[in-house]
C-alpha positions as CSV (number, residue, x, y, z in Angstrom):
1,M,-7.4,-52.1,14.1
2,N,-8.5,-49.7,11.3
3,R,-5.7,-47.8,9.6
4,V,-6.5,-44.7,7.7
5,S,-4.7,-44.5,4.4
6,T,-2.6,-41.5,3.4
7,S,-4.9,-40.6,0.6
8,A,-7.9,-40.6,3.0
9,R,-6.0,-38.3,5.4
10,L,-5.1,-36.0,2.5
11,S,-8.6,-35.9,1.4
12,R,-9.8,-34.9,4.9
13,A,-7.1,-32.2,5.1
14,L,-8.2,-30.7,1.8
15,D,-11.8,-30.8,3.0
16,W,-10.8,-28.8,6.1
17,A,-8.5,-26.5,4.0
18,G,-11.4,-25.4,1.9
19,L,-12.8,-23.5,4.9
20,V,-9.8,-21.1,4.8
21,P,-10.4,-19.5,1.4
22,S,-14.2,-19.4,1.8
23,G,-13.8,-17.7,5.2
24,L,-11.4,-15.2,3.7
25,L,-13.8,-14.4,0.9
26,L,-16.6,-14.0,3.5
27,T,-14.4,-11.6,5.4
28,A,-13.5,-9.6,2.3
29,G,-17.2,-9.6,1.3
30,I,-18.2,-8.2,4.6
31,G,-15.6,-5.5,4.2
32,E,-16.7,-4.6,0.7
33,Y,-20.3,-4.4,1.8
34,Q,-19.4,-2.1,4.7
35,E,-17.7,0.2,2.1
36,N,-21.0,0.4,0.2
37,G,-20.3,-2.6,-2.1
38,S,-22.8,-5.1,-3.4
39,V,-24.6,-7.3,-1.0
40,L,-23.7,-10.2,-3.3
41,W,-20.1,-10.3,-1.9
42,P,-21.0,-11.4,1.6
43,A,-23.9,-13.5,0.3
44,G,-21.4,-15.4,-2.0
45,G,-19.0,-15.8,1.0
46,V,-21.8,-17.2,3.1
47,L,-22.7,-19.6,0.3
48,L,-19.1,-20.8,0.0
49,V,-18.7,-21.3,3.7
50,L,-21.9,-23.4,3.8
51,V,-20.7,-25.5,0.9
52,S,-17.3,-26.0,2.7
53,V,-19.0,-27.0,5.9
54,W,-21.2,-29.4,3.9
55,V,-18.1,-31.0,2.3
56,V,-16.4,-31.4,5.7
57,W,-19.7,-33.0,7.1
58,R,-19.9,-35.3,4.1
59,G,-16.3,-36.3,4.5
60,R,-16.9,-37.0,8.2
61,A,-19.7,-39.3,7.5
62,R,-17.7,-41.0,4.7
63,G,-14.7,-41.5,7.2
64,K,-17.0,-43.3,9.7
65,G,-18.1,-45.8,7.1
66,G,-21.5,-44.2,6.5
67,T,-23.2,-43.6,3.3
68,A,-22.6,-39.8,3.3
69,G,-26.2,-38.7,3.1
70,V,-27.6,-41.5,1.0
71,P,-31.0,-42.7,2.4
């Protein structure tokens, strides 16, 4: 049976937790843009959400024993 260490669980939890602030920044950026703010706010939020999703995806592959994107 494969047991997952506490540090691996904490690492996965932190990967998922990164989606929260990036999602909040995206929400705030959309609000700023709707109030005639810069388009860079929502663009930055989208970029951070994509990076956070990539980190979660990479951690998922790492947790399955994969090489996490290495060909």
